[in-house]
KOLMI-921058 format. One record per residue (C-alpha): residue number from 1; y, x, z. Coordinates in nm, 4 decimals. Layout:
# residues N
R   n        Y        X        Z
R NUM        Y        X        Z
...
***
This chain:
# residues 227
R   n        Y        X        Z
R   1  -0.0083   0.0008   0.0029
R   2   0.3319   0.1554  -0.0794
R   3   0.5805   0.2333   0.1668
R   4   0.8377  -0.0482   0.0648
R   5   0.5700  -0.2986   0.1257
R   6   0.4820  -0.1709   0.4565
R   7   0.8417  -0.1793   0.5370
R   8   0.8805  -0.5142   0.4591
R   9   0.5818  -0.6116   0.6408
R  10   0.6847  -0.4268   0.9799
R  11   1.0392  -0.5572   0.9659
R  12   0.9067  -0.9292   0.9402
R  13   0.6850  -0.8761   1.2168
R  14   0.9300  -0.7481   1.4440
R  15   1.2287  -1.0416   1.3692
R  16   0.9405  -1.3057   1.4054
R  17   0.8060  -1.1939   1.7028
R  18   1.1530  -1.2060   1.8853
R  19   1.1621  -1.5902   1.8149
R  20   0.7864  -1.6861   1.8122
R  21   0.6477  -1.9014   2.0647
R  22   0.3056  -1.7536   2.0928
R  23   0.1447  -1.4801   1.9531
R  24  -0.2233  -1.2959   1.9431
R  25  -0.3972  -1.0184   1.7671
R  26  -0.7361  -0.9414   1.7467
R  27  -1.0462  -0.8473   1.5146
R  28  -1.2537  -1.0519   1.2257
R  29  -1.5783  -1.0135   1.0517
R  30  -1.8540  -1.2078   0.8762
R  31  -2.0247  -1.2856   0.5284
R  32  -1.8469  -1.3006   0.2088
R  33  -2.0199  -1.5076  -0.0889
R  34  -1.9004  -1.3084  -0.4305
R  35  -1.8853  -1.4442  -0.7451
R  36  -1.7691  -1.3346  -1.1124
R  37  -1.8462  -1.1143  -1.4026
R  38  -1.9280  -1.1367  -1.7685
R  39  -2.0874  -0.8746  -1.9910
R  40  -2.1473  -0.9268  -2.3551
R  41  -2.4034  -0.6722  -2.5569
R  42  -2.3092  -0.5087  -2.8617
R  43  -2.6103  -0.5327  -3.1312
R  44  -2.5677  -0.2274  -3.3343
R  45  -2.6948  -0.3769  -3.6447
R  46  -2.9453  -0.5644  -3.4738
R  47  -3.1038  -0.2867  -3.2680
R  48  -2.9703  -0.3859  -2.9450
R  49  -2.9178  -0.7088  -2.6906
R  50  -2.6066  -0.8726  -2.8123
R  51  -2.5989  -1.1727  -2.5578
R  52  -2.3813  -1.2802  -2.2970
R  53  -2.4771  -1.2167  -1.9273
R  54  -2.3125  -1.3979  -1.6346
R  55  -2.3312  -1.2206  -1.3061
R  56  -2.5077  -1.3994  -1.0024
R  57  -2.3301  -1.4291  -0.6904
R  58  -2.4162  -1.2080  -0.4055
R  59  -2.3655  -1.2169   0.0038
R  60  -2.2226  -0.8962   0.1326
R  61  -1.9659  -0.8914   0.4205
R  62  -1.5953  -0.8122   0.5589
R  63  -1.4374  -0.7132   0.8419
R  64  -1.0727  -0.6679   0.9898
R  65  -0.8094  -0.7396   1.2206
R  66  -0.5064  -1.0135   1.2660
R  67  -0.1687  -1.0605   1.4019
R  68  -0.0626  -1.4110   1.4164
R  69   0.2663  -1.5479   1.5368
R  70   0.3299  -1.9135   1.5936
R  71   0.6418  -2.1664   1.6063
R  72   0.5575  -2.4926   1.7234
R  73   0.3041  -2.6249   1.4565
R  74   0.3600  -2.3393   1.2078
R  75   0.2353  -1.9932   1.1974
R  76   0.2381  -1.6697   1.0290
R  77  -0.0593  -1.4480   1.0052
R  78  -0.0720  -1.1062   0.8417
R  79  -0.4320  -0.9423   0.8493
R  80  -0.6006  -0.6415   0.7200
R  81  -0.9530  -0.6630   0.6057
R  82  -1.2145  -0.4294   0.4344
R  83  -1.4544  -0.6151   0.2005
R  84  -1.7565  -0.5354   0.0082
R  85  -1.8382  -0.7382  -0.2943
R  86  -2.1461  -0.7571  -0.5398
R  87  -2.2647  -0.9808  -0.7907
R  88  -2.6120  -0.9122  -1.0065
R  89  -2.6246  -0.8814  -1.3635
R  90  -2.9743  -1.0180  -1.5061
R  91  -2.9931  -0.7844  -1.7946
R  92  -3.3099  -0.8397  -2.0104
R  93  -3.5680  -0.6045  -1.8457
R  94  -3.3761  -0.4954  -1.5028
R  95  -3.1048  -0.6508  -1.2892
R  96  -2.8017  -0.4368  -1.2291
R  97  -2.5629  -0.4747  -0.9147
R  98  -2.1966  -0.4974  -0.9826
R  99  -2.0448  -0.3731  -0.6585
R 100  -1.6587  -0.3628  -0.5646
R 101  -1.5135  -0.2172  -0.2263
R 102  -1.1351  -0.3233  -0.1552
R 103  -0.8657  -0.3542   0.1322
R 104  -0.7090  -0.6854   0.1423
R 105  -0.3703  -0.7323   0.3221
R 106  -0.2999  -1.0992   0.3093
R 107   0.0259  -1.2831   0.4512
R 108  -0.0473  -1.6250   0.5473
R 109   0.1400  -1.9165   0.6245
R 110  -0.0018  -2.2082   0.8021
R 111   0.0377  -2.5386   0.9799
R 112  -0.1513  -2.6843   1.2836
R 113  -0.3060  -3.0451   1.1442
R 114  -0.4979  -3.1557   1.4473
R 115  -0.5690  -2.9855   1.7984
R 116  -0.7592  -2.6255   1.7294
R 117  -0.7572  -2.6789   1.3623
R 118  -0.5027  -2.4835   1.1076
R 119  -0.4716  -2.4770   0.7507
R 120  -0.3031  -2.1855   0.5686
R 121  -0.2242  -2.0214   0.2399
R 122  -0.0788  -1.7454   0.1127
R 123  -0.0612  -1.3940  -0.1248
R 124  -0.2769  -1.0887  -0.0404
R 125  -0.2080  -0.7053  -0.1531
R 126  -0.5519  -0.5814  -0.2650
R 127  -0.6512  -0.2092  -0.3037
R 128  -0.9667  -0.1454  -0.4878
R 129  -1.1285   0.1597  -0.3321
R 130  -1.4139   0.1627  -0.5554
R 131  -1.5976  -0.0443  -0.8603
R 132  -1.9271   0.0387  -1.0249
R 133  -2.2086  -0.0798  -1.2253
R 134  -2.5549   0.0471  -1.1929
R 135  -2.7035   0.2003  -1.5059
R 136  -2.3948   0.2876  -1.6824
R 137  -2.3422   0.6324  -1.8636
R 138  -2.1993   0.8376  -1.7283
R 139  -2.3639   0.6991  -1.3867
R 140  -2.0042   0.7741  -1.2100
R 141  -1.8141   0.5626  -1.5033
R 142  -1.5119   0.4005  -1.3340
R 143  -1.4877   0.0145  -1.3701
R 144  -1.1481  -0.1290  -1.3916
R 145  -1.1597  -0.4235  -1.1297
R 146  -0.8068  -0.5437  -1.1407
R 147  -0.4986  -0.5069  -1.3413
R 148  -0.2695  -0.6551  -1.0762
R 149  -0.3023  -0.5718  -0.6744
R 150  -0.2687  -0.9651  -0.5724
R 151  -0.4551  -1.2017  -0.4971
R 152  -0.4443  -1.5646  -0.3505
R 153  -0.6141  -1.7066  -0.0459
R 154  -0.6384  -2.0531   0.1001
R 155  -0.8409  -2.1597   0.4079
R 156  -0.9089  -2.3412   0.7272
R 157  -0.9717  -2.2044   1.0807
R 158  -1.0289  -2.3489   1.4382
R 159  -0.9476  -2.1843   1.7742
R 160  -1.1761  -2.2151   2.0575
R 161  -1.0324  -2.0216   2.3237
R 162  -1.0137  -1.6541   2.2569
R 163  -1.2401  -1.7109   1.9429
R 164  -1.1784  -1.8374   1.5977
R 165  -1.3898  -1.9686   1.3190
R 166  -1.2443  -1.8899   0.9871
R 167  -1.3437  -1.9932   0.6020
R 168  -1.1284  -1.9214   0.3364
R 169  -1.1272  -1.8783  -0.0599
R 170  -0.9839  -1.5604  -0.1860
R 171  -0.9168  -1.5475  -0.5612
R 172  -0.7888  -1.2529  -0.7714
R 173  -0.4668  -1.2959  -0.9813
R 174  -0.5693  -1.0385  -1.2438
R 175  -0.6046  -1.1582  -1.5922
R 176  -0.9073  -1.1202  -1.7684
R 177  -0.9365  -0.7645  -1.9531
R 178  -1.2219  -0.6086  -2.1761
R 179  -1.3880  -0.2685  -2.0903
R 180  -1.6002  -0.1070  -2.3040
R 181  -1.9164   0.0219  -2.1453
R 182  -2.2590   0.2057  -2.2025
R 183  -2.5806   0.1099  -2.0200
R 184  -2.9003   0.2867  -2.0161
R 185  -3.0954   0.0806  -2.2545
R 186  -3.4352   0.2037  -2.1782
R 187  -3.4077   0.0859  -1.8058
R 188  -3.2025  -0.2303  -1.8572
R 189  -3.2607  -0.3632  -2.2119
R 190  -2.8898  -0.3400  -2.2969
R 191  -2.7032  -0.0587  -2.4658
R 192  -2.3119  -0.0893  -2.5549
R 193  -2.1485  -0.3307  -2.4261
R 194  -1.8303  -0.4951  -2.3450
R 195  -1.7630  -0.5801  -1.9603
R 196  -1.5305  -0.8896  -2.0681
R 197  -1.4572  -1.0024  -1.7017
R 198  -1.4665  -0.7516  -1.4297
R 199  -1.2713  -0.9847  -1.1643
R 200  -1.4462  -1.0870  -0.8368
R 201  -1.3780  -1.3624  -0.6038
R 202  -1.5140  -1.4600  -0.2940
R 203  -1.5627  -1.7307  -0.0275
R 204  -1.5476  -1.5452   0.3398
R 205  -1.6405  -1.6792   0.6441
R 206  -1.5071  -1.5276   0.9605
R 207  -1.5881  -1.5107   1.3395
R 208  -1.2670  -1.3663   1.5295
R 209  -1.2017  -1.2438   1.8605
R 210  -0.8357  -1.2482   2.0077
R 211  -0.8050  -0.9250   2.1973
R 212  -0.4881  -1.0808   2.3109
R 213  -0.3353  -1.4283   2.3446
R 214   0.0069  -1.4935   2.4939
R 215  -0.0786  -1.8511   2.5183
R 216  -0.3444  -1.7210   2.7875
R 217  -0.1069  -1.4877   2.9739
R 218   0.2101  -1.7053   3.0111
R 219   0.3343  -1.4667   3.2883
R 220   0.4009  -1.1940   3.0115
R 221   0.6957  -1.3862   2.8868
R 222   1.0452  -1.3167   2.9487
R 223   1.3324  -1.4997   2.8014
R 224   1.1329  -1.5992   2.4661
R 225   1.0543  -1.2135   2.4199
R 226   0.6962  -1.0553   2.4741
R 227   0.8252  -0.7142   2.4900
***
């Protein structure tokens, strides 16, 4: 994340903490259901597979931390999340795993709809750490998994004491972009191909724990400021 974005988030957190009614921070993690990815083979005069292969979804995991400030029924919630995402391409002779590791920094705005239940949405800055497809030549071929560092998130969560249960959808805001690849035909039954869509989206189910919650420690408040 660049320095200007880091400074903006830090300034925003400082300003909101001075006027917030409640705030909390903690850790979270859980399973992720990843989906996306399309590859089309190139026949080379009919010698090789030239069909379209849609990736099958896989379950991986994510983990991170959150900070939340509340203003009545509204909330502002920045997070830091590490995600592993995978889908599997069922090629003619063997499957191939498409794997993406990324850091996500969402900035979410939410509303309390009833009791412990909040809904929220917002943008997320994402940094791809690694993206690879099994069976490519060369083996360390870099897959371009995004052409913009942004995604959008929407979800619902419930708070139960210091614990949270959170369900959200994370969708890449990148546009579809083709990439030429070469796959080991002897192993996977497909040779030269076009990676038509490298974007991955995910459904994330998290269990969170509030390390600190001001609503459970009212004695810490002094004139509306927690510091």
